[in-house]
C-alpha positions in Angstrom: 29.0 38.2 -102.5 31.6 35.8 -104.5 35.0 34.9 -103.3 38.2 35.8 -105.5 39.6 32.5 -106.9 42.1 31.1 -104.8 44.0 29.5 -107.4 42.6 26.2 -107.1 42.5 25.7 -110.3 45.4 25.7 -112.5 44.0 27.7 -115.3 40.2 28.9 -115.4 38.0 26.8 -117.1 36.1 28.7 -120.1 33.5 28.2 -123.0 33.7 29.8 -126.0 30.2 30.6 -127.8 31.5 31.9 -131.2 30.1 32.3 -135.1 28.3 34.6 -137.1 26.0 37.6 -136.2 22.9 36.8 -134.8 23.7 33.0 -134.1 22.6 33.7 -130.1 25.6 33.5 -128.7 24.4 36.3 -126.0 20.8 34.8 -125.0 22.4 31.3 -124.7 24.7 32.5 -122.7 22.4 33.8 -120.2 20.4 30.6 -120.6 23.5 28.5 -120.1 24.1 30.6 -116.7 20.9 30.7 -115.5 20.8 26.7 -115.9 24.6 26.2 -113.8 24.0 29.0 -111.5 26.9 30.0 -109.5 29.3 27.5 -111.2 29.7 29.5 -114.3 29.9 33.6 -115.2 29.5 35.3 -118.0 32.2 37.4 -119.7 30.6 40.3 -122.3 31.4 40.4 -125.7 34.2 43.0 -126.4 33.3 44.0 -129.3 30.0 45.4 -127.8 31.7 47.2 -124.8 34.3 48.8 -127.4 31.4 50.1 -129.6 28.5 50.6 -126.7 31.2 53.3 -125.1 32.0 55.0 -128.5 34.7 53.3 -129.8 35.1 54.8 -133.4 34.2 51.9 -136.7 36.1 54.3 -139.7 35.1 52.3 -142.6 38.9 50.5 -145.0 41.3 48.2 -144.2 43.7 50.2 -141.9 40.4 51.3 -139.7 39.9 47.3 -139.5 43.5 46.2 -138.4 43.4 49.1 -135.6 39.8 47.8 -134.4 40.5 44.0 -134.6 44.0 45.0 -132.5 41.3 46.3 -129.6 39.1 44.1 -129.3 41.7 40.7 -129.3 43.7 43.1 -126.5 40.2 43.7 -124.6 38.8 40.2 -125.3 42.1 39.2 -123.4 41.9 41.3 -120.5 38.0 40.8 -119.5 38.6 37.6 -119.5 41.5 37.8 -116.7 39.9 39.9 -115.1 36.8 38.1 -114.6 38.9 34.8 -113.9 41.2 37.2 -111.0 38.1 38.4 -109.3 35.1 36.2 -109.9 34.6 32.8 -108.1 33.4 30.7 -110.5 34.4 27.4 -111.6 34.0 28.1 -115.2 33.3 30.9 -117.5 31.2 31.6 -120.6 32.5 33.6 -123.3 31.0 35.6 -125.7 33.0 35.7 -128.1 37.2 35.0 -128.1 40.2 35.7 -129.3 40.4 34.7 -132.7 37.5 36.2 -133.6 38.6 38.8 -135.2 40.7 36.4 -137.6 37.3 36.6 -139.2 37.1 40.6 -140.0 41.1 40.7 -140.5 41.8 41.9 -144.1 45.2 39.9 -144.4 44.1 36.4 -142.9 45.4 34.4 -140.3 49.2 34.9 -140.5 48.8 38.7 -140.5 46.5 38.5 -137.8 47.8 36.6 -135.4 51.4 38.0 -135.9 49.9 41.5 -135.9 48.6 41.1 -131.9 52.0 38.9 -130.9 50.3 35.6 -130.6 50.6 32.3 -131.8 47.3 29.8 -133.0 48.2 27.1 -130.6 48.3 29.4 -127.5 45.1 31.5 -128.6 43.0 27.4 -129.1 44.7 26.6 -125.2 42.4 29.7 -123.7 39.4 27.9 -124.2 38.4 24.2 -123.0 35.2 23.8 -125.8 34.1 26.1 -128.5 30.3 26.3 -129.2 30.1 27.5 -132.8 25.9 28.7 -133.7 25.6 29.3 -137.0 23.5 32.7 -137.7 20.1 32.1 -139.5 20.0 30.7 -142.9 16.7 32.4 -143.8 17.1 36.4 -144.3 13.5 36.8 -143.1 14.6 35.9 -139.3 17.8 37.8 -139.2 18.0 40.7 -137.4 20.6 43.3 -136.3 21.1 44.2 -132.7 23.6 46.2 -130.6 26.5 47.3 -132.4 26.0 44.6 -135.1 25.2 46.2 -138.7 25.7 43.1 -140.8 23.5 42.2 -144.2 22.6 38.8 -143.6 25.2 37.8 -146.5 28.0 39.6 -144.7 26.7 37.2 -141.2 26.9 34.3 -143.6 30.6 34.8 -145.2 31.6 35.6 -141.9 30.1 32.2 -140.1 32.3 30.8 -142.8 35.4 32.2 -142.1 34.7 32.4 -138.5 34.3 28.7 -138.3 37.6 28.3 -140.1 39.8 30.1 -137.2 38.3 28.0 -134.6 38.9 24.8 -137.0 42.2 23.4 -135.3 39.8 23.3 -131.4 40.5 20.4 -130.0 37.1 20.3 -128.7 34.5 22.0 -130.8 30.8 21.5 -131.4 29.2 23.2 -134.3 25.5 24.2 -133.8 23.2 24.0 -136.8 20.8 26.8 -137.1 16.8 25.3 -136.5 14.0 26.8 -137.4 12.8 27.0 -133.6 15.3 28.6 -131.0 14.7 26.3 -128.7 15.9 23.1 -130.8 19.2 25.2 -130.4 19.3 25.6 -127.0 18.3 22.7 -125.7 21.5 20.9 -128.1 23.7 23.6 -126.1 22.2 22.1 -123.1 22.8 19.0 -123.7 26.1 19.1 -124.8 27.1 21.2 -121.7 25.5 18.7 -119.5 27.6 16.3 -120.4 31.0 18.5 -120.5 31.0 21.0 -118.0 31.2 18.2 -115.5 34.2 16.6 -117.0 36.1 19.9 -116.7 35.6 20.0 -113.4 37.1 16.5 -112.9 40.5 16.4 -112.2 40.6 14.1 -115.3 39.0 15.8 -118.5 38.8 13.3 -121.6 39.8 15.3 -124.8 38.4 14.6 -128.1 36.5 17.0 -131.4 33.2 16.8 -132.4 31.2 18.2 -135.2 27.8 19.6 -136.6 25.0 18.5 -134.4 
């Protein structure tokens, strides 16, 4: 059993995996966790947790506001609970607090005001952002779990999600690939370099774009 976090790290080290539906977030998190072992723990996707438990999904803008607020606060509590109770050093987050902005009817300022937050505060929760693009070809796009979006909707949501996170200082955008293993290896190559920096007392900043 892992020990509780003792507070040695002043804040949780979080890597958030985001992007449009069917980009491979959950699968790649599982692979990363196997690769880095006890250094990491996974935080599940809040929407999947809620919808899997029977949270209603009525249509329309008013309903979407309620749904995205519920997801936002569930994301926060899932992440904070994991850090409080788990002794891992790095947490792999399946989506983050700003993902809801892509689904919000009225755009960025209204979303942040509705949840009582600010862009800088949400960006600072995550040390690294890995944006995984969904498949460009409709024939390889598939729905799974709680996801119900069409292929065209997934591509549109991917663009909105990228816009929501555009100011993150440590962002890596992983393009769609004909072979999913190429995508996996790109992520692993990035994290092989970045995870040691997260655990180092002297961390480097910087920004990186599409790979």
